[in-house]
N, C-alpha and C positions, 0 to 999 in steps of 0.2 A: 937451965930452964929447957922446955922443950914450944915447937909451936903452939901445939895442944894445950898445952899450960896457959899462956901468953893469952888466946885468945877464949879459954873457959874464964880469967882470970880477968878482962876486961867486957867481953860483951854477957854477962852472967846477969849483971847488975842492969845494963842497957836493955834486953830483952823481959827482965823480970817485968819493970814500968811498964811493959805493954803488955802483961799480964801471958809473957811465953816461955816456958820449963826450956832453959838451955844445960846441954850436957854435951862437954866436950868428951872423946877417949882416945886415950892414946897405948896403940898398939905395939911400940916400938918394941925391936926385937936386933938389936946391933950384932953385924954383923954376919947376919942369917941367913940374907935375900929375903923375895917375899915367895914365891915360890911357894911354898907349905901354907900360906895363907892365903892366897890366891885361889887356891884347888880348894877350900875351906870358906870362903870371901860370908858368904848370908848365914851362916850359923857363928861365926867365930864375930863378925860384927854388928852382926843384927842387922830389921829387916826396915829400918826406921834411918840411916845417913843416908843428909842432905851435899856434903862435902864430905868428899876421901881424898889424905893425898900419898902419895907413892915419894917416898925420898930416899931411895936405898941406890940412890946411884957410884956408891962409893964402893960397894960392898956384888952388886947386881948390874954389868953391860949387858946381858943378852938382851936383844929384843926380843924374843919368845916370852920370857918370864916376865916380861911388864907390862904385852899383850895382854898374858894369860890373868895377871892381875886384877889390869884394867876390866877388862872385860870378865872378870866373876867378881868386881864388883859393881858393876852395872846390871849383872844377871842378879845378881843373892839379894835384892830387899825388895820392900814391894813398892819401893820408887827407884827413879833414875837420879843417884848421886849426880854432883859435879865433882869432876876432877881435878886436883889441884896434884899438877906431876912437873917432875923434873923431865921425863920423858917427852919431850917435846917431839917428837916422831908418830909415838901414841895419842897424845891426845891432839896431833892435827889431824890425823885419820878420823877418828872419833867424832872431830868436831863436822869438820866435811861431810864423811860419808853418813853420818848418823842424827846429825846438829844437838850434840852432846854438851854440856856448857862445860868448858875448860877452863882454867889458869894457870899459873905459872910461877913462882917466886922468880922476883928481880925489882929492877929500879922503879919501873913503871914511868921510865922515860919513853918507852918507844913510841914513837908517833906524833909525838908533841913537835910541835910549831918552832923554828927557833928565831927571835927578834931578832932580825938584822940593825933596825934602830928605833927611837921611841915613834916616832911614824907608826910604822910597822907593827909595833908593842900595840895600840890603840885599836889594832884593828884583830888582834888574837882575843878569844873568850876569854871572860874575867880570871875565871880559876885557874885559868892554864899559863897566865902571865909570868914573865919574869923564871919559870922555870927553865927554859934556854934562852940565854943570850948571848950574841955573838960574841962580844966585849965583857 
């Protein structure tokens, strides 16, 4: 199972109830890297990309290749997509310097307040309670 297929399977029905057509596309190329896709991003992925994900860390470690893929993804379509990426340095650069919305796979625990005791727990926003407890 891929991230893309899981997103399609889960969100298609949700968006359909709102009258929005949802389509996920998986362009995985195991072992090849993304430089060749980056060069033709607009033609390969199309003009209507909302979120684009880079996940080639096991085959592509060079910063220039990551940068090329992300720049072309941003320039290749009719709108600027959200960058979902494991290329943290590239994501930070685009977020800080261009205001691009970015995200990365992770646990979702970064920035959560750790509850020290039950009294402190009551001061933490409801949705965040019990996520990080000292004991």
